[in-house]
C-alpha positions in Angstrom: 0.0 0.0 0.0 1.5 3.3 -1.0 1.1 6.3 1.3 1.1 9.8 0.1 3.9 11.7 1.7 3.3 15.2 2.9 6.0 17.4 4.3 6.1 18.0 8.1 5.5 21.7 7.7 2.2 21.1 5.9 1.0 18.7 8.6 2.1 21.2 11.2 0.1 24.0 9.7 -3.0 21.8 9.1 -3.3 19.8 12.3 -0.8 21.1 14.9 2.6 19.9 15.9 1.6 17.0 18.3 -1.0 15.5 15.9 1.4 15.8 13.0 4.1 14.0 14.9 1.8 11.2 15.9 0.4 10.9 12.4 3.9 10.8 11.0 4.9 8.0 13.4 1.8 5.9 12.5 2.3 6.4 8.7 6.0 5.3 8.8 5.0 2.0 10.5 5.9 2.8 14.1 3.5 3.1 17.0 3.2 2.4 20.7 4.6 -1.1 20.2 7.1 -0.3 17.4 7.1 -1.7 13.9 5.6 -5.1 13.3 8.0 -8.1 13.5 7.9 -11.8 12.8 6.2 -14.0 15.4 8.4 -16.2 17.5 9.3 -19.5 15.8 7.3 -22.5 17.1 8.8 -25.8 16.3 6.3 -28.2 14.6 4.9 -31.1 16.5 5.4 -34.2 14.5 3.6 -37.4 15.6 4.8 -40.5 13.9 2.9 -43.8 14.4 6.2 -45.8 14.2 7.7 -44.9 17.6 5.3 -46.9 19.7 3.4 -50.2 19.6 -0.2 -50.3 18.7 -2.5 -50.6 21.8 -4.9 -53.5 22.2 -8.6 -52.6 21.6 -10.3 -51.5 24.7 -13.6 -53.4 24.0 -12.2 -56.9 23.7 -11.3 -58.8 26.9 -7.6 -59.5 27.4 -8.1 -63.1 28.4 -10.6 -65.5 26.9 -13.7 -65.9 29.0 -14.3 -69.2 30.8 -16.3 -71.9 29.0 -19.5 -73.5 30.1 -19.5 -75.8 33.2 -18.4 -79.4 32.7 -21.4 -80.9 34.5 -24.9 -79.6 35.2 -25.6 -78.0 38.6 -26.6 -80.3 41.4 -30.2 -80.4 42.7 -31.0 -78.6 46.0 -29.9 -80.5 49.1 -33.0 -79.7 51.1 -36.5 -79.9 49.9 -39.4 -77.9 51.3 -42.7 -79.8 51.4 
């Protein structure tokens, strides 16, 4: 973006000394914080799937469940008549 440059005397006559100085600072890129600069460098976070083992699925049990009983359950030992 191109700015039109006016001499300091013209700004001093039109807007006063303080306003002209502030306007000149803003037009040249300066300001209360100074000129803009590059942001600090942040190293990228790279996650590779090859540096760790694959976890086991959370839904499946880790050991096989026990099978059915080998013999049917016994009848009750005491009968109520």
